[in-house]
C-alpha positions as CSV (number, residue, x, y, z in Angstrom):
1,M,-25.5,-33.6,7.2
2,I,-25.0,-32.4,10.4
3,E,-25.2,-28.2,10.4
4,R,-25.5,-25.7,12.9
5,D,-25.2,-22.0,13.9
6,V,-22.4,-21.6,16.6
7,I,-20.6,-19.1,18.5
8,V,-16.3,-19.0,18.4
9,T,-15.4,-17.2,21.3
10,T,-12.4,-14.7,20.5
11,K,-10.2,-12.3,22.3
12,H,-12.3,-10.0,21.0
13,G,-16.0,-11.4,21.9
14,N,-18.2,-14.0,20.6
15,M,-18.0,-14.5,16.8
16,P,-21.3,-16.2,15.2
17,A,-20.4,-19.0,12.3
18,F,-21.8,-21.5,10.5
19,A,-20.6,-25.3,10.8
20,A,-21.2,-28.4,9.0
21,C,-19.9,-31.7,9.0
22,P,-21.1,-35.1,7.9
23,D,-23.7,-37.5,9.8
24,A,-21.6,-40.3,10.3
25,P,-19.2,-42.0,13.1
26,G,-16.0,-40.5,13.3
27,R,-14.0,-37.1,13.4
28,F,-13.5,-35.0,10.5
29,A,-10.6,-32.9,9.7
30,P,-11.2,-29.3,10.0
31,V,-11.5,-27.0,7.1
32,I,-12.1,-22.9,7.6
33,I,-14.0,-20.8,4.7
34,Y,-12.5,-17.3,5.0
35,M,-15.5,-14.9,3.5
36,D,-15.0,-12.4,0.6
37,A,-16.1,-8.8,1.0
38,P,-20.0,-9.4,1.0
39,G,-19.9,-11.5,3.7
40,V,-21.9,-14.6,5.3
41,R,-24.4,-15.3,2.9
42,E,-26.3,-18.7,1.7
43,E,-24.1,-19.1,-1.0
44,L,-21.2,-19.6,1.6
45,R,-23.1,-21.8,3.6
46,N,-23.3,-23.8,0.3
47,F,-19.7,-23.9,-0.2
48,A,-19.5,-25.0,3.7
49,R,-22.0,-28.0,3.0
50,R,-20.0,-28.9,-0.3
51,I,-17.0,-29.2,1.7
52,A,-18.4,-31.0,4.6
53,K,-19.8,-33.9,2.1
54,Q,-16.4,-34.3,1.2
55,G,-15.8,-35.4,4.6
56,Y,-14.7,-32.4,6.3
57,F,-15.6,-30.3,9.5
58,C,-16.3,-26.9,7.9
59,L,-16.6,-23.6,9.6
60,L,-17.3,-20.5,8.1
61,P,-17.0,-17.2,10.8
62,D,-18.7,-14.3,10.3
63,M,-15.9,-12.0,10.0
64,Y,-17.6,-8.9,10.6
65,Y,-18.7,-9.6,14.0
66,R,-17.2,-6.3,15.9
67,N,-19.8,-4.6,13.4
68,G,-23.0,-6.4,14.7
69,L,-24.9,-8.5,12.3
70,L,-24.0,-7.5,8.6
71,R,-26.2,-8.8,5.8
72,F,-26.4,-7.5,2.0
73,D,-29.0,-8.1,-0.3
74,L,-26.3,-8.8,-3.2
75,P,-29.1,-8.9,-5.9
76,R,-29.7,-5.5,-5.3
77,R,-26.3,-4.1,-5.0
78,N,-25.4,-0.7,-6.3
79,D,-22.9,2.1,-5.8
80,A,-24.3,2.6,-2.2
81,M,-24.2,-0.8,-1.0
82,S,-20.8,-1.3,-2.5
83,T,-19.8,1.7,-0.4
84,V,-20.9,-0.1,2.8
85,I,-19.1,-3.3,1.9
86,R,-16.2,-1.5,1.5
87,A,-16.1,0.3,4.8
88,A,-16.8,-3.3,6.5
89,M,-13.8,-4.6,4.6
90,N,-11.5,-1.8,5.9
91,T,-12.7,-2.6,9.5
92,L,-10.9,-6.0,9.4
93,T,-6.8,-6.1,9.6
94,N,-4.2,-9.1,9.6
95,T,-3.7,-9.1,13.0
96,L,-7.4,-9.2,14.0
97,V,-8.3,-12.1,11.8
98,A,-5.0,-14.0,13.1
99,D,-6.3,-13.4,16.5
100,D,-10.0,-14.5,15.9
101,T,-8.0,-17.8,13.7
102,G,-6.7,-18.6,17.2
103,G,-10.2,-18.9,18.6
104,M,-11.4,-21.0,15.9
105,L,-8.4,-23.5,16.0
106,Q,-9.7,-23.8,19.7
107,F,-13.0,-24.3,18.5
108,F,-11.9,-26.9,16.5
109,D,-10.3,-28.3,19.5
110,A,-13.3,-28.6,21.5
111,Q,-15.5,-30.1,19.1
112,E,-16.5,-33.8,19.4
113,K,-16.6,-34.2,15.6
114,A,-13.8,-32.3,14.7
115,K,-10.5,-34.4,14.0
116,P,-7.2,-32.9,16.2
117,G,-4.3,-32.1,14.2
118,P,-4.2,-30.4,10.7
119,V,-6.2,-27.5,9.6
120,G,-7.1,-26.4,5.7
121,C,-8.5,-23.0,4.9
122,V,-9.5,-21.4,2.2
123,G,-9.9,-17.6,1.8
124,Y,-11.3,-15.5,-1.5
125,C,-10.8,-12.0,-2.5
126,M,-10.0,-9.8,0.7
127,S,-9.3,-13.0,2.5
128,G,-6.5,-14.3,0.6
129,R,-4.2,-12.2,2.6
130,Y,-5.9,-13.6,5.8
131,V,-5.4,-17.2,4.8
132,M,-1.6,-16.6,3.9
133,T,-1.5,-14.5,7.2
134,A,-2.9,-17.6,9.1
135,A,-0.5,-20.0,7.8
136,G,2.3,-17.9,8.6
137,R,1.2,-17.3,12.3
138,Y,-0.4,-20.7,12.9
139,P,2.5,-22.9,11.0
140,Q,2.0,-26.2,13.4
141,R,-1.7,-26.2,12.9
142,I,-2.5,-24.7,9.1
143,A,-1.5,-27.5,6.8
144,A,-3.4,-26.6,3.5
145,A,-4.0,-23.4,2.5
146,A,-5.8,-21.9,-0.6
147,S,-6.2,-18.1,-1.5
148,L,-8.3,-17.4,-4.4
149,Y,-7.8,-14.2,-6.3
150,G,-6.5,-12.9,-2.9
151,I,-6.0,-9.1,-2.6
152,G,-3.3,-7.3,-0.3
153,L,-0.8,-10.8,-0.5
154,V,2.2,-8.4,-1.1
155,T,2.2,-4.8,0.5
156,D,4.8,-2.2,1.3
157,K,3.2,-2.7,5.3
158,E,4.9,-4.4,8.5
159,D,1.9,-6.7,8.4
160,S,2.5,-7.8,4.5
161,P,1.4,-11.9,4.3
162,H,4.3,-12.4,2.0
163,L,6.6,-11.4,4.6
164,L,5.7,-14.5,6.7
165,A,6.7,-16.7,4.2
166,D,9.4,-18.3,5.9
167,R,7.3,-19.3,8.6
168,I,4.8,-21.3,6.5
169,K,4.9,-24.9,6.9
170,A,1.6,-25.5,4.9
171,E,1.4,-26.4,1.2
172,M,-0.3,-23.2,-0.3
173,Y,-2.2,-22.8,-3.3
174,Y,-2.8,-19.5,-5.3
175,G,-5.5,-19.3,-7.9
176,F,-5.5,-15.7,-9.8
177,A,-7.7,-14.3,-12.3
178,E,-6.6,-13.2,-15.9
179,V,-8.3,-9.7,-15.4
180,D,-8.1,-8.8,-12.1
181,P,-7.7,-4.8,-11.3
182,D,-7.3,-5.7,-7.6
183,V,-4.3,-7.8,-8.2
184,P,-1.2,-5.3,-9.7
185,G,1.0,-7.3,-12.2
186,T,4.2,-6.7,-9.7
187,V,2.2,-9.1,-7.3
188,I,2.6,-12.8,-8.6
189,P,6.1,-12.1,-9.2
190,A,6.8,-10.6,-5.9
191,L,4.7,-13.5,-4.2
192,R,6.5,-16.3,-5.8
193,T,9.9,-14.9,-5.2
194,A,9.1,-14.8,-1.3
195,L,7.4,-18.1,-1.5
196,D,10.7,-20.0,-3.4
197,Q,13.1,-18.1,-1.5
198,A,11.2,-19.6,1.7
199,G,10.9,-22.7,0.5
200,V,7.5,-22.8,0.9
201,R,5.6,-25.8,-1.0
202,Y,3.1,-24.2,-3.4
203,S,1.4,-23.9,-6.7
204,C,0.4,-20.7,-8.5
205,E,-1.4,-19.8,-11.3
206,T,-3.8,-18.0,-13.3
207,Q,-7.1,-19.0,-14.7
208,K,-7.1,-18.4,-18.6
209,G,-10.4,-15.9,-19.4
210,T,-11.3,-15.2,-16.1
211,H,-12.2,-12.1,-13.9
212,H,-12.1,-11.2,-10.3
213,G,-15.0,-13.3,-8.3
214,Y,-15.2,-16.1,-11.0
215,C,-15.8,-19.2,-8.2
216,F,-19.2,-17.4,-7.4
217,A,-21.9,-18.7,-9.3
218,E,-24.4,-15.8,-8.2
219,R,-21.8,-13.1,-9.4
220,K,-21.4,-11.9,-13.1
221,D,-17.9,-13.0,-13.5
222,Y,-18.8,-16.5,-12.7
223,D,-16.8,-18.9,-14.7
224,A,-18.0,-22.6,-14.4
225,V,-14.8,-24.6,-15.7
226,A,-12.7,-22.5,-13.7
227,A,-14.4,-22.9,-10.7
228,E,-15.1,-26.7,-10.5
229,D,-11.2,-27.0,-11.2
230,T,-10.7,-24.6,-8.5
231,W,-12.9,-27.0,-6.6
232,A,-10.8,-29.8,-7.7
233,K,-7.5,-28.9,-6.7
234,L,-8.6,-27.5,-3.4
235,F,-10.2,-30.8,-2.5
236,A,-7.2,-32.8,-3.9
237,L,-4.6,-30.4,-1.6
238,W,-6.8,-31.3,1.5
239,E,-6.8,-35.0,0.9
240,R,-3.0,-34.9,0.4
241,N,-2.6,-32.7,3.8
242,L,-5.5,-33.4,6.0
243,K,-6.5,-36.8,5.7
């Protein structure tokens, strides 16, 4: 395994990131992990390593880079820390992350070990919206994208990701938790309608018995069966569209 800390140049500055790929001959299809609200941590680096072991060049960007270096000691999370995490999350917008995605695509293009062409991505929680935005803003590059218990996918704002459905050419996967106060009941039907009307290739499901955050083993709502089922679907999605 080759892994290193890297700098991705964006229109807003230098964005630190973690990169991993197989230590083997050849070039590997790129995959981006868009972090959840608690930000970069070892658990997400391990996700990047797991993806790389399947034959991908994985990039985990620090999306909070405009705020300096933010790291949260999640085992000690309390109400005060949650307030800071929410504040950090609210510094991001669909436009800013789309801009950063452009920098990430240019980064891949400059890497000897990154295979040219289609790119995959996955986003959790706050980043579900950013995955869909990236697929709509970069339809010629983003070929396979997954939004896991994503929030903000359907809103009444002009930058709502669902409004980009008619620009998406990627195959999309949407996985939702059965119990999720951050995803109103109107979201999934409205999302399906937008995707169907646009003719997007997608699958959308609710993991039975799960709560928001079910993919992360270090969270109390971790569901091992649902998490592993999700990993299998991610790898199948990328296998179909990237390799």
